[in-house]
C-alpha positions as CSV (number, residue, x, y, z in Angstrom):
1,M,95.4,-4.4,34.8
2,S,92.9,-1.6,34.2
3,R,91.6,0.3,37.2
4,I,88.1,1.6,37.8
5,S,87.9,4.3,40.4
6,R,84.3,4.4,41.3
7,R,82.0,2.8,43.8
8,L,78.6,1.3,43.5
9,F,76.6,1.7,46.6
10,L,73.8,-0.8,46.8
11,A,71.3,-0.7,49.7
12,F,69.7,-3.9,51.0
13,S,67.3,-4.7,53.8
14,V,68.3,-6.6,56.8
15,L,65.4,-8.3,58.5
16,T,66.4,-8.4,62.1
17,V,65.6,-6.5,65.3
18,G,67.8,-3.5,66.0
19,L,69.3,-3.4,62.6
20,A,66.7,-2.1,60.2
21,Q,68.9,-1.3,57.3
22,A,72.6,-1.7,56.3
23,Q,74.6,-0.6,53.4
24,L,76.7,-2.8,51.1
25,S,79.4,-1.1,49.2
26,I,80.9,-2.8,46.1
27,E,84.1,-1.4,44.9
28,I,85.4,-2.6,41.5
29,T,89.2,-2.4,41.9
30,G,90.3,-4.3,38.7
31,A,88.9,-5.5,35.4
32,G,89.9,-7.8,32.6
33,A,92.4,-6.4,30.1
34,N,90.3,-7.2,27.0
35,R,86.7,-6.3,28.0
36,I,83.9,-6.8,25.5
37,P,82.3,-3.5,24.4
38,A,78.5,-3.9,24.7
39,A,75.5,-1.6,24.6
40,I,72.3,-2.2,26.6
41,A,69.6,-0.1,25.0
42,D,66.9,1.4,27.2
43,F,64.1,-1.2,27.3
44,S,60.6,-0.1,26.1
45,G,57.3,-0.6,27.8
46,D,56.5,0.2,31.4
47,A,59.0,3.0,32.1
48,T,59.7,2.2,35.8
49,A,59.9,-1.5,35.3
50,A,62.0,-1.2,32.2
51,R,64.5,1.0,34.0
52,I,64.9,-1.5,36.8
53,V,65.5,-4.4,34.5
54,S,67.9,-2.7,32.1
55,G,69.7,-1.0,35.0
56,T,70.2,-4.4,36.6
57,V,71.6,-5.9,33.4
58,R,74.1,-3.1,33.0
59,A,75.2,-3.2,36.6
60,D,75.7,-7.0,36.4
61,L,77.7,-6.9,33.2
62,E,79.9,-4.0,34.3
63,R,80.6,-5.5,37.7
64,S,81.8,-8.7,36.1
65,G,84.9,-6.9,34.8
66,L,84.6,-8.6,31.4
67,F,82.5,-5.9,29.7
68,R,82.9,-2.3,28.8
69,L,79.5,-0.7,28.5
70,V,78.9,1.6,25.5
71,D,76.5,4.5,26.2
72,P,73.2,3.8,24.3
73,A,72.7,7.6,24.2
74,G,69.0,7.3,25.1
75,A,68.1,4.8,22.4
76,V,64.9,2.9,23.3
77,L,64.7,-0.4,21.5
78,D,62.5,-3.4,22.1
79,E,63.1,-7.0,21.1
80,N,61.5,-6.5,17.7
81,S,63.1,-3.2,16.7
82,P,65.0,-3.1,13.5
83,I,68.7,-2.9,14.3
84,N,71.2,-0.8,12.4
85,H,74.3,-3.0,13.1
86,G,76.6,-0.6,11.3
87,D,75.6,2.3,13.5
88,W,76.1,0.4,16.7
89,K,79.4,-1.0,15.4
90,G,80.4,2.6,14.7
91,R,79.6,3.6,18.3
92,G,82.1,0.9,19.4
93,A,79.7,-1.8,20.5
94,D,80.5,-5.4,19.5
95,A,77.2,-6.5,21.0
96,L,73.8,-5.0,21.7
97,A,70.8,-6.0,23.8
98,A,67.3,-4.6,23.4
99,G,64.0,-5.5,25.0
100,S,60.8,-4.5,26.7
101,V,58.9,-4.9,30.0
102,G,55.2,-5.1,30.1
103,R,52.2,-6.7,31.8
104,A,51.6,-10.4,31.0
105,P,48.0,-11.8,30.6
106,D,48.1,-13.2,34.2
107,G,48.9,-9.8,35.6
108,R,52.6,-10.4,36.3
109,M,55.4,-8.6,34.5
110,E,57.0,-10.0,31.4
111,A,60.6,-9.1,30.3
112,R,61.5,-9.8,26.7
113,F,64.9,-9.3,25.1
114,R,67.2,-10.1,22.2
115,V,71.0,-10.0,21.9
116,Y,72.9,-9.1,18.7
117,D,76.4,-9.5,17.4
118,T,76.9,-6.2,15.7
119,Q,80.2,-7.3,14.1
120,K,78.5,-10.1,12.2
121,G,75.2,-8.4,12.0
122,V,73.2,-11.3,13.4
123,S,70.9,-12.1,16.3
124,L,72.4,-14.4,19.0
125,G,68.9,-15.2,20.4
126,G,66.6,-14.0,23.1
127,A,64.0,-15.1,25.6
128,A,61.1,-13.9,27.8
129,Y,60.9,-14.1,31.6
130,I,57.7,-13.7,33.5
131,T,58.0,-12.5,37.1
132,G,56.3,-10.7,39.9
133,N,56.4,-6.9,40.3
134,D,58.8,-7.3,43.2
135,Q,61.1,-9.6,41.2
136,L,62.1,-7.4,38.4
137,R,65.7,-7.4,39.4
138,A,65.7,-11.2,39.3
139,A,64.6,-10.9,35.6
140,G,67.5,-8.5,35.0
141,H,69.9,-11.0,36.6
142,R,68.6,-13.8,34.3
143,I,68.9,-11.6,31.2
144,A,72.5,-10.7,32.2
145,D,73.3,-14.4,32.6
146,Y,72.0,-15.0,29.1
147,I,74.0,-12.2,27.6
148,Y,77.1,-13.2,29.5
149,E,76.9,-16.8,28.3
150,K,76.2,-15.8,24.7
151,L,79.2,-13.5,24.6
152,T,81.8,-15.4,26.7
153,G,80.8,-19.1,26.3
154,E,80.5,-19.4,30.1
155,R,77.4,-19.7,32.2
156,G,76.7,-16.5,34.1
157,V,76.3,-16.3,37.9
158,F,74.3,-13.1,38.4
159,S,71.2,-15.1,39.4
160,T,73.1,-16.9,42.2
161,R,73.1,-16.1,45.9
162,I,75.7,-15.6,48.5
163,A,75.7,-16.3,52.2
164,Y,77.8,-14.6,54.9
165,V,77.9,-13.7,58.5
166,V,77.7,-10.2,59.8
167,K,78.8,-9.3,63.3
168,S,77.1,-6.1,64.5
169,R,76.1,-4.7,67.9
170,G,76.9,-7.9,69.7
171,Q,74.8,-10.1,67.3
172,Y,75.7,-12.6,64.6
173,L,73.5,-12.5,61.5
174,L,73.6,-15.2,58.9
175,Q,72.7,-13.3,55.7
176,I,71.6,-14.5,52.3
177,A,71.7,-12.1,49.4
178,D,71.8,-11.9,45.6
179,A,75.2,-12.2,44.1
180,D,75.3,-8.4,43.8
181,G,74.6,-8.0,47.6
182,Q,71.0,-6.7,47.2
183,G,67.9,-8.3,48.5
184,A,69.6,-9.5,51.6
185,A,67.6,-11.2,54.4
186,T,68.6,-12.8,57.7
187,A,68.3,-16.5,58.0
188,L,69.5,-16.7,61.6
189,T,70.2,-14.2,64.4
190,S,72.2,-15.2,67.5
191,V,74.2,-13.7,70.3
192,E,76.6,-16.6,69.8
193,P,78.9,-17.1,66.9
194,I,77.7,-18.6,63.6
195,I,80.5,-20.0,61.3
196,S,81.1,-22.1,58.2
197,P,77.9,-21.8,56.2
198,A,77.8,-24.2,53.2
199,W,75.2,-24.4,50.5
200,S,73.5,-27.7,49.5
201,P,74.1,-28.5,45.8
202,D,70.4,-27.6,45.0
203,G,70.6,-24.3,46.9
204,S,67.6,-25.2,49.1
205,K,69.5,-25.5,52.4
206,L,72.5,-24.2,54.3
207,A,74.6,-26.2,56.7
208,Y,76.5,-24.2,59.3
209,V,78.0,-24.3,62.8
210,S,76.2,-22.4,65.6
211,F,77.5,-21.9,69.2
212,E,74.0,-21.2,70.6
213,K,74.3,-24.3,72.8
214,K,77.5,-22.9,74.2
215,K,79.5,-25.3,72.0
216,P,79.9,-25.8,68.2
217,V,77.0,-27.8,66.8
218,I,76.2,-28.5,63.1
219,Y,72.8,-27.6,61.7
220,V,71.0,-28.0,58.4
221,H,68.7,-25.1,57.7
222,S,65.9,-25.0,55.0
223,I,66.0,-21.6,53.2
224,A,62.3,-21.7,52.2
225,T,60.8,-22.7,55.5
226,G,63.4,-21.6,58.1
227,Q,63.1,-25.1,59.6
228,R,66.4,-26.7,60.7
229,H,67.7,-29.8,62.4
230,I,70.9,-30.9,64.2
231,V,73.2,-33.0,62.1
232,A,76.1,-33.4,64.6
233,N,76.1,-32.7,68.4
234,F,78.7,-35.1,69.7
235,K,81.0,-34.7,72.6
236,G,83.5,-32.0,71.9
237,S,83.6,-30.0,68.7
238,N,81.3,-30.4,65.7
239,S,82.5,-28.2,62.9
240,A,83.3,-27.5,59.2
241,P,80.3,-29.0,57.3
242,A,80.7,-29.6,53.5
243,W,78.1,-31.1,51.2
244,S,78.8,-34.0,48.9
245,P,77.9,-33.1,45.2
246,D,74.8,-35.3,45.3
247,G,73.6,-33.6,48.5
248,R,73.1,-36.8,50.4
249,R,76.0,-36.5,52.8
250,L,78.1,-34.0,54.7
251,A,81.8,-34.2,55.4
252,I,82.3,-32.9,59.0
253,V,85.0,-32.5,61.6
254,L,84.5,-34.1,65.1
255,S,86.7,-34.2,68.1
256,K,84.6,-36.8,70.0
257,D,87.4,-39.4,69.9
258,G,90.3,-37.1,70.7
259,N,91.9,-34.9,68.0
260,S,89.8,-33.3,65.3
261,Q,89.2,-35.9,62.5
262,I,87.2,-36.0,59.3
263,Y,83.9,-37.9,59.2
264,S,81.0,-38.2,56.9
265,V,77.3,-38.3,57.9
266,D,74.0,-38.4,56.1
267,A,72.2,-35.1,55.7
268,N,69.7,-36.2,58.3
269,G,72.4,-37.0,60.9
270,N,72.5,-40.7,60.5
271,G,75.2,-43.0,59.0
272,L,78.3,-41.6,60.7
273,Q,81.6,-42.8,59.2
274,R,85.2,-41.9,60.1
275,L,87.3,-41.0,57.1
276,S,90.7,-39.9,58.4
277,Q,93.1,-41.5,60.9
278,S,96.0,-39.4,62.1
279,G,97.7,-38.3,65.3
280,G,97.3,-34.7,64.2
281,I,94.5,-32.3,63.6
282,D,92.5,-33.0,60.4
283,T,89.9,-30.3,59.5
284,E,88.3,-28.1,56.7
285,P,87.1,-30.9,54.5
286,R,85.7,-30.3,51.0
287,Y,84.5,-32.8,48.4
288,S,86.1,-32.9,45.0
289,A,83.9,-31.8,42.1
290,D,83.1,-35.4,41.2
291,G,82.6,-36.5,44.8
292,S,85.2,-39.3,44.7
293,S,87.6,-37.7,47.2
294,I,87.8,-35.1,50.0
295,Y,90.5,-32.4,50.4
296,F,91.3,-31.3,53.9
297,T,93.8,-29.5,56.1
298,S,96.1,-31.4,58.4
299,D,99.2,-30.8,60.5
300,R,100.1,-34.5,60.6
301,G,103.3,-33.7,58.8
302,G,104.3,-31.0,61.3
303,S,102.9,-27.9,59.6
304,P,99.4,-27.2,58.2
305,Q,99.1,-28.6,54.7
306,I,96.4,-29.8,52.3
307,Y,95.8,-33.5,51.9
308,Q,93.4,-35.6,49.8
309,V,91.6,-38.8,50.9
310,S,89.0,-41.1,49.2
311,A,85.4,-40.2,50.0
312,S,85.1,-43.6,51.6
313,G,88.2,-43.2,53.7
314,G,91.7,-44.7,53.6
315,D,95.2,-43.4,53.2
316,A,95.6,-39.7,52.5
317,R,98.1,-38.1,50.2
318,R,99.7,-34.7,50.5
319,V,98.7,-32.1,47.9
320,T,100.6,-28.9,48.8
321,F,104.3,-28.8,49.1
322,E,105.2,-25.2,48.4
323,G,105.5,-23.2,51.6
324,S,105.1,-24.1,55.3
325,Y,101.4,-23.1,55.7
326,N,98.6,-24.0,53.3
327,V,95.0,-24.3,54.6
328,S,91.3,-24.1,53.6
329,P,91.2,-26.1,50.4
330,R,88.3,-25.3,48.0
331,P,88.2,-27.3,44.8
332,S,86.6,-25.5,41.9
333,P,83.2,-26.8,40.6
334,D,84.8,-27.6,37.2
335,G,87.4,-29.8,38.9
336,K,90.4,-27.9,37.4
337,S,91.6,-25.8,40.3
338,L,92.1,-25.8,44.0
339,A,91.9,-22.5,45.9
340,F,93.4,-22.2,49.4
341,I,95.0,-19.8,51.8
342,T,98.8,-19.7,51.9
343,R,101.1,-17.9,54.3
344,R,103.9,-15.9,52.5
345,E,106.2,-13.7,54.5
346,G,103.7,-13.5,57.3
347,R,100.8,-12.6,55.1
348,F,97.8,-14.9,54.6
349,Q,96.8,-14.7,50.9
350,L,94.5,-16.5,48.5
351,A,96.2,-18.9,46.1
352,V,95.1,-21.2,43.3
353,M,96.6,-24.4,42.2
354,D,96.1,-25.9,38.7
355,I,95.3,-29.5,39.6
356,A,96.7,-30.9,36.4
357,S,100.1,-29.1,36.4
358,R,100.4,-28.4,40.2
359,Q,101.3,-24.8,39.4
360,V,100.4,-22.3,42.1
361,Q,99.5,-18.6,41.7
362,V,98.9,-16.2,44.5
363,L,95.9,-14.0,43.6
364,T,95.8,-11.3,46.3
365,D,98.2,-8.9,48.0
366,S,96.2,-8.7,51.2
367,N,97.3,-9.8,54.7
368,K,94.5,-11.7,56.3
369,D,92.5,-13.7,53.7
370,E,90.3,-16.6,54.8
371,S,87.3,-18.7,53.8
372,P,87.6,-18.9,50.0
373,S,84.4,-19.9,48.0
374,F,84.2,-20.4,44.3
375,A,81.3,-19.1,42.1
376,P,79.5,-22.1,40.4
377,N,81.1,-21.2,37.0
378,S,84.6,-21.4,38.7
379,R,85.6,-18.0,37.4
380,M,85.4,-15.9,40.6
381,I,86.4,-16.7,44.2
382,L,84.8,-15.0,47.2
383,I,86.9,-14.5,50.3
384,A,86.8,-12.9,53.6
385,T,89.7,-10.5,54.4
386,E,90.4,-7.6,56.7
387,V,90.8,-3.9,55.8
388,G,91.4,-1.3,58.6
389,G,90.8,-3.9,61.3
390,R,87.3,-4.7,59.9
391,G,86.1,-7.8,58.1
392,V,85.1,-7.3,54.5
393,L,84.5,-9.6,51.5
394,S,86.5,-9.6,48.3
395,A,86.0,-11.3,45.1
396,V,88.8,-12.1,42.7
397,S,88.8,-13.9,39.4
398,S,90.6,-17.2,39.1
399,D,93.3,-15.5,37.0
400,G,93.7,-12.6,39.5
401,R,92.7,-9.9,37.0
402,I,89.2,-9.0,38.1
403,K,88.8,-7.8,41.7
404,Q,86.0,-6.4,43.8
405,R,85.6,-5.5,47.4
406,L,82.3,-5.8,49.4
407,T,81.9,-4.1,52.7
408,V,79.0,-3.8,55.2
409,A,79.0,-0.5,57.0
410,A,77.1,-1.9,59.9
411,G,79.8,-4.3,61.1
412,D,82.3,-7.0,60.3
413,V,81.3,-9.4,57.5
414,R,83.0,-12.8,57.2
415,E,82.4,-16.5,56.4
416,P,81.3,-16.1,52.8
417,A,79.8,-19.0,50.8
418,W,78.8,-18.6,47.1
419,G,75.7,-20.6,46.3
420,P,75.0,-22.9,43.3
421,Y,73.3,-22.0,40.1
422,A,69.6,-21.1,40.5
423,Q,67.4,-24.1,39.9
């Protein structure tokens, strides 16, 4: 595995009293063995806007670990510039992107681009995105997604968002940021803990657990309006919300009848249905990719293991058998893999099971991993871990080759959730 010994320091705003600005540091600690050499020419047009867009594209592709950027040596090319494929091939670039940023007729900014395969000497296509002056980085993310998909065959996730909880100065901040950590804003601030954020399938809402009522209560929160409503506030604990793929229901954990058990409920809080029946503790539910079943953690067999039950309830079957401690199941969006936290020799590490073959691979070498969350293309997994006694986020590819570390200097960062594709 190749090593990249540099850091990208990305500043983002935190909209909360007493914490005007924090710093997110992304350290790329591992990259793919066979990275695609690609050049992103300097875009033409409005110099400042072009620099923001092309810089965002370069940072996204390099951060993915799948690309090796070739220095364009100051070449300025727009989407209509004639391309000397042999020259770029001679520089070591298998692919080239060129474009421009200028003012659209309605006064907004327009980013145009085209992507080329220099080996075959052909255009792979292009597009134009119109955006506001303050959304130039969003255009860059969309361009990076386009390039990523054309060159890898997989849909890119640079335009997606992540949610996480920062604990700083006695406050808990539920943060939402771009996938690269920039543009962060605070959805909720509380002096009581906030845990288990979960994105709705359309990305418009977050479900989470807040202790502001001095007990765990489940809320659904609209990202656009900030309005929220209580989904579960029963006697005892209300925890671990997880959305069904159609966004109509949530799997939740309630202790209202004794031990913690799995239930489902409509997103508006109606239609409560009990799904699990055991004398143990059943928790951490997650719907399968097709919505037909729910994975969850239970100690019904004596030690914490992962089980699977029909989305309508019934008998559960055990899924994990290797090791005495396996928790926090997270099925991949493509339905092929199951991420979870396993304990090996006293260390809590991220593992992935191939659902078809049941083969398990441990992906990390850390000690206190928790809360895994897949990217919507199933390639990367975001986790919370601990370094030097402080909570940080890490991202690792599903094959374990590509690794990143994300830290917030202002405090502990935990409870990550990777959002769906942008609508």
